[in-house]
N, C-alpha and C positions, 0 to 999 in steps of 0.2 A: 833274407834275400832281397837285394835292391831291385826295384822296378824302375827302369829308365825310359823316359820319352824318346822316341825314335823318329827322326825326320825322314820320311820316305823319299827316296829319289823319285823322279818322274817315272811312272810305271811304263813298262814297255807296251807298244801298241797291242791291242787285243787281236788275236787271230780271228779270221772271218767267221769260223764256225762258232766261236764264243759269242760274237755279236748277234749272229743270226739265231742261234738256239736261245739266247737270253731273251730276245724280243719275241720269239715265237711262244715261249713259255708264258709271257705276259698276256698274249693275245686273248686266250679264253677268259681270263679274269676281266680284261677290259671290256669284252663283249657283254659279259654278265653284269658288269658295273653299269653299263649303259641301260640294259633292260631292267635291272633290279633297283637302280637308284636314280640315274640321270633322267630317264623318261618319266618315272613316277613323280619326281620332284617338279619337272617341267609341267606335267599334267596338273599337279596340285596347285602350282602358282597360277596357271592359266584358268583353272576352274574357280579360283578364288575371286575372279573378276566377273563371274557370270552367275546368272540365276540358274541353278542346277538342282533338280530334285533327285532324291534317291530312287524314286520310282522310275525315272528315266534311266538311271544307271542300271537298275535291275532289268529293264527291257533292252539294254544295250544301246540306248540313245545317248546323245551328248547334251551339252548345255543348251538352255532355251534362248537366252539373250544376254548381252553384256550389261552389267550394272555398275561398271566402274569400281570405285572404292566403297560402294554401299555395304558390301558384306563385311569389310573391315570396320566400318563405322558401327554396324550392328554388333559385331563381336565385342568391341570395347564397351558399347552401351550395356551389353549383357554381362560385363564383369571380367573380360579377358585380362585387363590390366591388373585387377586384384588377384586373379588366379596366378599370374606370373609372379606377383609379389609373394604370394603364399608359397609357391614352390621354392623361391629363394629363401624363405623362412625355414622350409624343410631342410634346406641344404646346410644350415648353420652348424648343427651338431656333427654331421658327416665331415664337414670341412675342418672343424676342430679336431676330430679324430685323425684326419689326414696330416695336419700340420703340427700337431702337438703329441698326441698319444702314440701314433704309429712310429714316428721316428725315435721316440723315447724307448719303446719296446725293442726296436731293431738295434739301437745303440747298446742297450743293456744286454741283449742276447749276444752281440758281437764281443763284448768285453768279457764274457764268460768262456769264450772259446767254442770249440765244436760241440761239446756236450750241451752248452746252453743254447746254441743255435738249433740243435736237433730237437731239444725239448720245446723250444718256442715254435719251431716249424710244425712239429707234430700236433701241438695243442691248437695252433692257429688254423690248421686244416679243418677242424671241426666246424667253426662258424661258416666256412666257405661252403661245405657240402650240406649243411642243415638249413640253408637259406632258401625258403620257399615263400616268396612275397605274398602271394594270395592266401596261403595257409596262415601266415603270420597276421595278415590283416583281418581275416575272419576270426581267428582265435582271440586277438586283442579286442575286436568289436564285441564279441559275445561275452567277454569278461568285463565290459563296461568302460574300457579305456577310451581316451580321446584319440582323434585321428593323429594329432601332432605327436603325442607321447608314444603312440603305437609305432609310428614311422621312425622316430628317433631311437627307441629301444630296439625295434626289430631289425634295423639296418646297422646298428653300431658295430656289432661283432664282424659282420661281413666287410664293411668298409675298413675297419681297423686292420683286420687280418690281411686284406689285399694290399693295402698301402705298406704295411710292415714288411711283407715279403719282398716288395719292390725295393724298399730301403735296405733290406738285408743284402740284396744283390749289389747295391752301391758300396757297401762295406767290404765286399769280396774283391774289389778292384785291385787292391794292393797299393793304391795311391791314396792321396788324401780323399776320403770318402765324401766330404761335405759338398763339393760342387755337384757330385752325382746325386747326393741326397736332395739338394735344392732343385736340380733339374727334374728328378723323379717326382718331387713334391709338386712342381709346377704342372707336370702332366696329370698327376692325380687330382689336383684342384680342378683342372679343365674337365677331366672325366666326371667328377662329382657333379659339377654344374650341368654338364650336358645330360647326364643320366637323370638327375632330379627334374630337369625341365620336362622330361617325358614320363614322370610318375603317373601311374594309372591304377595300380592294384589297390592301394589303400583308399584312394578317393572313391573308387568304384564301390567298395564294400561299405564305407561309412556314409557316403552321400546317397546311396540307394534307399536307405531307410529314413534318414533324417537329413534331407538336402539343406545345405548351408552354403550360400554363394561365397562366403568368406573363406571356406575351406575347400573350394573346388580347385581343380588343376586344369591347365589348358587341354590336356589330352582327354580328361573326362568331359569337358565342354565340347570337344571335337566329336567324341563318340555320341554324346547326347544329341547334338545338332544333326549329325549324319545318320545315325541308326535308330534314333527315337523319333525325331521330327522330320527325318528324311530331307534335310536341307543341306545338300552336299556343297553348295556354293559357300554358305556360311561356315560349314565345317572345314572346308578347304582354306578359308581365310585364317581360321585359328591355327591350322597346321602350318600355313605359310609363315605366320608370325613366329612360330617356334622354330621352323626350319632355318630361318636366317641366322640366329645366334648359334645353332648347332653346326651349320656349315662354317661359320667363322671360328668356332672353337676347334673344329677338326683341322681347319687350315693352320691355325696357330700351333696346335700340337705337332703337326707334321713338319712345319717349318722349323720348330724348335729342335726336333729330332735331327733334321738334316743339317742345320747350321752348326749345332754343337757336336756333330759326329757321334751322337748318342747311340750306343750299340751294346749288345750282350756278347759275352764270350765265355765259353767253358774254360775255366782256368785251373792251373795246377798250383797257383800261388797259395801259400799257407800262412795265415796270420793267426796265431793262437795266443796273443797277449791277454793275460787275465789281470785286469786292473782293479776291478770293483767286486769281484766275486758274485755270488748268487743272490745277494740281498736285493739290489734294485730290480733284477729280472723277476724274481719270485713275487715281489710286491706289485710290479706292473702287470704281470700275467694274471695274478689273482684278481686285480681290479677289472681288467679287460674281460676275463672269463666270467666273473660275477655279473657284470652288466650284461654280457652276452647271454648268459643263462636266464637272467631275469627277462630279457627281451624275447628269447625264443621259446621259453618254457610253456607259455600258453598254447603254442602250436605243437611243440615237441611232445608234450604230455598226451596229445591226442593222435599221434602219428600212426598208431595202429588201429584207430577207430575206422570201421568200414561197414556202413549200413547200406552201401550201394550194391545192387545185384544186377545192374545193367551189364550184359556181356560186352566185351570189347573195349571197355573204358581204359584199361591199362594199355592195350595196343594203340588206341587212338591218342593217348597221352604221350607215349614214348617213342613209337616207331616213326611217325612223321618228322619229329625233330631230329631223329637219327639220320633219316634220309637227307634232310637239309644239311646236317653237319658233314656227312660224307661228301656231298657235292661241294659245299661252300669252303670247307677247310682244304680239301684236295686242290681245288682251283687256286685258293689263296697260297698254299704251300708252293705250288709250281711257279706262280708269279713272284713270290718272295725270293725264291732261289734264282729265277731269271734276272731279277733286278739287282739284288744285293749279293748273290753268290757268284754268278757269272759276271756281273758288273759290265754289261755291254757298252755303256757309255763312259767307262772309266770313272773318274772322280765325280762326274755329273750323273751317275746312274741313279742315285737316290731321288733325283728330280722326278723320276717316273712314279714315285710314291704319291706325288701331289694329287693327281686325279682321284686316287683311292682315299687318301687321308682327308680330303675334303668331306667325305661322308663317314669319317671314323666314328662319330658319336650319333649318327642317325640310325635310330632303331625302327622297329616295325610300326610303331604308333603313328608318327606323322605321315606315313605313306599308306596307311591301311585303307584309306578311301579309294585310292587308285587300284590297289590290289583287289579290293572287293568288287569294284566296277569291272575290272578285267576278268575276274572269276565269273561274274554274272554274264558277261558277253560270251565267254567261252563255254558256259554251261557247267562250270566246275563246282558251283555252290552246292552244299549239302551232299558232298561226296567225300570219300576218304582222301582223295588227292588234294582237296581244298584245305585239309588240316596241315599240310606241309608248309612251314613258314616260308614267306615269299622271298627272303634274301637268298641269292644263289652264289654269293661270294662273301666269305666271312672276313670283313675288313680288319677288325682288331687282330685276328690271327695272322693276316697278311703283314701287318705292320710289325708285330712282335717277331715273327719268323724272319722278316727282312732285317730287323735289328740284330738278330743272332747271326744270320748269314753274313751280314756286313762285318761283324766282329771277326768271324772266322776267316773271311776272305782277306781282310786287311792283315790278319795274323799270318796268313799264308804268304802274302806279298812281303812282309817283314822277313820271314824265314828265307825266301828266295833271294832277297837282296843281301842277306848275310851269308849266302852260299850254303844254306841248310836245306835238305830235301823236305818237300811238303806236297802231298798229293791232293787231288780234288776230294778224296774221301775225308780228309781232315776238315773240309768245309761242310760236307754233307752229313756225316754221321752225328755231329753234335746237335743237328736240327731234328733228327728223327724222334728223340724222346719229347721234344717240345711240340712236334707235330702230333704225336699221340695225345699229349696233354690238351692240345687245341681241340682235337676231336671230342675228348671227354667234356671239356669245359663248355664248348659250343652246344653239345648235346644237352647237357644239364641246364644251361641258361635258356635255350630254346624251349625245353620242356616246362620250365617254370615261367615262361612268358605269359602275360595275362591278356594282352590286347587281341592277338590273333585267335586264340581259342574262344574268347568271348564273342568275337564277331562271327566265327564260323561254326562253333560248336552247336549241335542240335541233338534232339533225341534220336535222330537217325544215326549220327556218328558222335556219340557223347564222349567228351574228354573228362578228365578229373575235375577241371574247373567247372565245367557244365554240371557235373553231378553235385558238387558242393553248392554252387550258386543257385541252381534250380531248387534244391532242397530248402535253402534259406528263404527263397521267394515263396515257396509253396506253404511253408508252415510259419512264416513271419518269425523266424528263429531269433531268440535272444538268450538262450540258456547255454548249457554246456552238455556236450554229448550228442549223439544221434546225427552227426554229420560225417560223411565219408571222407575224412581227412586223408586216409591212407591212399586214396586215389590220386592225390596231388604228388606225393613223394613217399612211396612205400618204404618201410623200414629196410627191407633187403637191398633196395636201390641205394639208400643212404649209406648203408654199411659197405656196399661195393665201392661207391665213390670215395668213402672215407679211407678204406684200405689202400686203394690205388693212389689216392692223393698223398697219404703219408709216405708210401714207398717212393713216389716221385719226388717228394720234398727232400727226403734224406739221401737218396742215391743220385739225384740229378740236380734239382734246383739249388741245393747247397753249394754246387760247383759252378753255378752260373753267376758271372760278375757283370755289373753295369759299368761300362767304360764311357769316357767322354774325351773329346779333344783328339790329339795326335795318337796314332797307334803306339803301343809300348811293347817291349819285349819282357817276358816273364822268366828270363834266365840271366845269369851274370854275363856281362860283356866278355867276349873272348879277348885274351891278352896276346 
């Protein structure tokens, strides 16, 4: 079946209701963007130029006095430059996985047809749901591994699986997949750099016992300056230095998506060419899974260990992230449909993604000082409410959903211009499974976050991270066993995410294609 590029005629003017409803749906996300990202970023930059103690933050006070760039000078004197260099070293193997291993796996899976894709998708779901950064860090530390090897081995499977699934979507487009692979790879590279710049879990575990400035990360330096030495001014300077590249990376990724018309589309195109058989796929999957198991086994072998008897740990670990996911993804989904589903500004609608995309790679860590100070001012610290992650709009989910709605909306316009019927339901329904996946993924990722539970977890409201970390500190732990690993990611939760993930991969994700450039029709031209 031939897939042909289609030059869309100028779209008819949007009816007033479509413009109004589209902009109204964006408004809640925009308000939460300002309160959850814009204001905290501004506060962090402003505080970085002041003498500001954490004790004043706890009492609800502000900065003491302006010190100019003195905090930045101190930060680099204390090794911030080396910490940034070390995080870039951490990124080397993940980047290799993204640009070499993952596309090879996706290509090999595609050449075997649907059966190969399904096997690859099913197996690659496991590294995604078994990824518990703090648990991996603790397990590798107690086994005597180095921080660098622990990070590389522990993250290899997760990074490879995530990138390979993105590349598989590029192969589903029905056109030449390589431009889509290249564009997806560029986004993956930007994401890896942005995420690694905020690495905290492995540094927290390894540097807590044997501090080594050469292996520190910027976010570890930030938490030490802010929550150990209570120097919020210096800590804000560290966060500000990291925020600048994160904002630039997010802007670059969003502009790339907009300019190249990159989008997802649920497709009926079938390409089942089998050119190489199972040999390359079997070999690549064997290598990936072998390295993955080596990396996660120190953690996975203890996943049922539970020596913690503090009541409420499970609830404190999983319910606050669930609340954050329900709010953040719902708001993101409405905004995504308003921007790229209803397309209120026509061909310029995706420009509305720019304010959100600017913060695409900004996580909790660089903004934790502001959120902690706000919690102190409002009297929320040491409460259950304080455990809810501070982000109120899930920007990665917003961008991904917008890319899908964009593809479906453009498909609808193509059908209309060809005189074929297409309802709004054809735009909405393909996004519902992705919305459900966004809820699950956000819930899982927020529950495995390290920074926010580390800052807010106490014996009054203990989380799984607090239970493990306090046990390590109490007993100076360096052996194996007697740590409540199960509190981080209980086996029933892992199995739940695994089953749901595999079902979603086979029944939905395998039909999602990554498109680029002009819209295309997935049916033969009418004669």
